[in-house]
Every structure is written in structure tokens, then in C-alpha cells.
C-alpha positions as a printed Julia matrix, in Angstrom:
182×3 Matrix{Float64}:
  20.16   -0.56  -15.03
  17.16   -2.7   -15.91
  13.92   -1.21  -17.16
  11.03   -1.0   -14.71
   9.33   -3.84  -16.58
  12.42   -6.08  -16.3
  12.99   -5.23  -12.64
   9.29   -5.68  -11.79
   9.26   -9.16  -13.36
  12.36  -10.21  -11.4
  11.03   -8.64   -8.19
   7.66  -10.39   -8.48
   9.51  -13.73   -8.79
  11.61  -12.83   -5.73
   8.48  -11.97   -3.73
   6.75  -15.2    -4.8
   9.72  -17.09   -3.32
   9.69  -14.97   -0.14
   5.96  -15.26    0.67
   6.51  -17.0     4.02
   9.07  -14.4     5.15
   6.86  -11.51    4.01
   3.79  -12.93    5.77
   5.82  -13.56    8.93
   7.06   -9.95    8.94
   3.5    -8.58    8.68
   2.6    -8.64   12.37
   5.96   -7.12   13.43
   5.62   -4.33   10.86
   2.01   -3.71   11.96
   3.07   -3.46   15.62
   5.69   -0.86   14.68
   3.02    1.05   12.74
   0.61    1.0    15.71
   3.3     2.61   17.9
   3.7     5.66   15.62
   2.13    9.07   16.18
   0.75    9.06   12.63
  -1.23    5.9    13.41
  -2.4     7.04   16.83
  -3.6    10.4    15.5
  -5.33    9.03   12.38
  -9.11    8.72   12.38
  -9.35    7.48    8.78
  -7.01    4.95    7.17
  -6.61    4.02    3.49
  -5.56    0.39    3.13
  -5.36   -2.25    0.42
  -6.58   -5.81    0.7
  -3.17   -7.41    0.34
  -2.39  -10.17   -2.12
  -0.38  -13.22   -1.14
   3.04  -11.72   -2.03
   2.34   -8.48   -0.15
   2.65   -7.57    3.52
  -0.64   -8.78    5.06
  -3.09   -6.0     5.94
  -5.92   -7.85    7.7
  -4.39   -7.27   11.15
  -4.19   -3.53   10.41
  -7.85   -3.42    9.41
  -8.88   -5.28   12.57
  -6.8    -3.0    14.82
  -8.12    0.14   13.12
 -11.72   -0.91   13.67
 -10.94   -1.92   17.26
  -9.62    1.61   17.84
 -12.65    3.24   16.21
 -10.83    4.29   13.04
 -12.64    4.18    9.72
 -10.96    2.08    7.01
 -11.29    2.75    3.29
 -10.07    0.65    0.39
  -8.95    1.63   -3.11
 -11.15    1.28   -6.17
  -9.57    1.74   -9.58
 -11.43    3.77  -12.19
 -10.97    4.42  -15.9
  -8.16    6.8   -16.83
  -5.88    5.22  -14.22
  -7.7     7.05  -11.45
  -8.41    5.72   -7.98
 -10.82    6.5    -5.14
 -11.25    5.12   -1.63
 -14.5     3.58   -0.44
 -15.72    1.73    2.66
 -16.23   -2.04    2.62
 -17.4    -3.4     5.94
 -18.43   -6.83    4.65
 -17.23   -9.19    1.94
 -20.54   -8.58    0.11
 -19.36   -5.02   -0.54
 -16.3    -6.28   -2.45
 -15.87   -7.47   -6.02
 -12.97   -8.73   -8.12
 -11.3    -6.08  -10.28
  -9.88   -6.63  -13.75
  -6.48   -6.89  -12.0
  -7.62   -9.85   -9.89
  -7.76   -7.73   -6.72
 -10.72   -7.36   -4.37
 -12.08   -3.83   -4.42
 -15.12   -2.13   -2.88
 -18.15   -1.76   -5.12
 -18.32    1.69   -6.66
 -20.74    4.13   -5.06
 -20.06    7.81   -5.8
 -21.89    8.85   -2.61
 -19.46    6.87   -0.44
 -16.14    8.13   -1.86
 -13.85    9.18    0.98
 -11.63   12.15    0.18
 -10.45   12.9     3.72
  -7.98   10.15    4.67
  -5.54   10.85    7.49
  -3.16    7.94    6.89
  -2.6     6.1     3.64
  -0.76    2.78    3.84
   0.77    2.53    0.38
   1.44   -0.87   -1.2
   4.39   -1.72   -3.39
   6.74   -4.47   -4.45
  10.1    -2.7    -3.94
  11.23    0.29   -1.9
  14.35    2.46   -2.09
  15.18    3.22    1.53
  17.34    6.29    0.77
  14.84    8.18   -1.41
  11.6     6.66   -0.02
  10.52    5.85   -3.57
   8.5     2.75   -4.31
   7.81    0.51   -7.23
   4.25   -0.69   -7.55
   2.54   -3.18   -9.81
   2.78   -0.9   -12.83
  -0.44    1.01  -13.31
   0.61    4.36  -11.84
  -2.61    4.57   -9.81
  -0.94    5.36   -6.51
   1.49    7.93   -7.93
  -1.42    9.79   -9.52
  -3.35    9.64   -6.23
  -0.36   10.63   -4.08
   0.41   13.66   -6.23
  -2.31   15.67   -4.47
  -2.76   13.62   -1.28
  -2.54   15.88    1.81
  -2.42   13.19    4.54
   0.38   11.02    5.89
   1.81    8.2     3.77
   3.6     5.1     4.97
   4.62    1.73    3.58
   5.35   -1.46    5.47
   8.51   -2.85    3.9
   9.24   -6.57    4.22
  12.92   -7.6     3.88
  12.5    -8.94    0.32
  11.12   -5.53   -0.74
  13.87   -3.32    0.73
  16.72   -1.88   -1.33
  19.3     0.66   -0.09
  18.75    2.65   -3.3
  16.48    2.24   -6.31
  17.47   -0.62   -8.6
  14.93    0.57  -11.18
  14.66    3.8   -13.2
  12.97    6.72  -11.41
  10.46    8.81  -13.36
   9.54   12.43  -12.67
   5.99   11.38  -11.76
   7.15    8.94   -9.04
   6.03   10.34   -5.68
   8.18    9.61   -2.6
   6.55    8.36    0.57
   6.73   10.29    3.81
   7.47    7.21    5.93
   8.67    3.64    5.58
   8.61    1.04    8.31
  11.12   -1.79    8.1
  12.15   -4.52   10.5
  15.59   -2.93   10.88
  14.62    0.57   12.03
């Protein structure tokens, strides 16, 4: 089995070549999400601003706001910690050291009560509901004590029947995964 670093490098190349397919699957995956009880019952949603190789999230943000849900976005902090903050306009965002748009830090606006967290990743093991992220461990640390519902939208190029990468004891499984085949 490859190391996580080796698998991640190969997977990122695969996703770069599957950008059109991943983007095309975004609206279908979002529609399946909107039909779930966890979505319909959620009042607060944690969501990333997706990069070009990820499942698009803009439609999810728009639908959440249309339904009166509050949307919060991740902000990375020192010590590989992460918090969620609002960002209603582009002026409230800034580029992180990872090249990702994040909300500006404001301790007074940190949201700790999120009903539904839509968890990003680059590969997903469908049997164990484990994910492989970009390699910082931010989400696994956050998920360790997260009490709400978790879900990932899994594009075809991200889905694996079982993990093709090593699993660590700190990897936290998701509660739900939405694919085009289920």
C-alpha cells in the first residue's frame, strides 16, 4: 500500500484530470443532499469554499441562505486548529497560507453550534466512511469532538470501495456520504 503522501499526490493528479466530471456532479450531489432529513432539519451549516478540483459548494450556500439557514466557513488557526465563522460578502474573506479563501478571524463571531458539517476531501472509502483530506489534519481534529451531523459529497473520481491509503487511529469516519450511485 502507498503512503498517504504518495496516494495524495496521485489522487490530486487524478482530480485535476477529472475537474469537468467533478464540477458536473456537483449539482446532482447537492440535490441529493437537499432531499435528506439532515439537510432539512439543519439551521446552521458548515461549508468550505471549494477549490477547482473539489465538488462545487456555491449552490449549497445559495440554497442554504434561500432556506434561511446560516452558513459558516472554516478558518485555520495555529496548532492545526480550525473554527467556523460567517462570511456574507467577499470583503469578509481573505486568502490563507494554503491558497484557500477563508473568513477573516473575529473571536466574537466563532460559531460552535453547527447542525450539519459538509466535510471536504479528495478521496473517500465507501465501506468505512473514512476520508483523505489535503493533509493538514484540521478536519479530523475538529471532527473528534463535533456533535452535529457530518456528510461528504463524493464525486466519482473521489470514490473508492475501500481505503487505498493507510488509516491512522486519529482518522474520524463520517456519518454520511452522498454519491451519484446511491
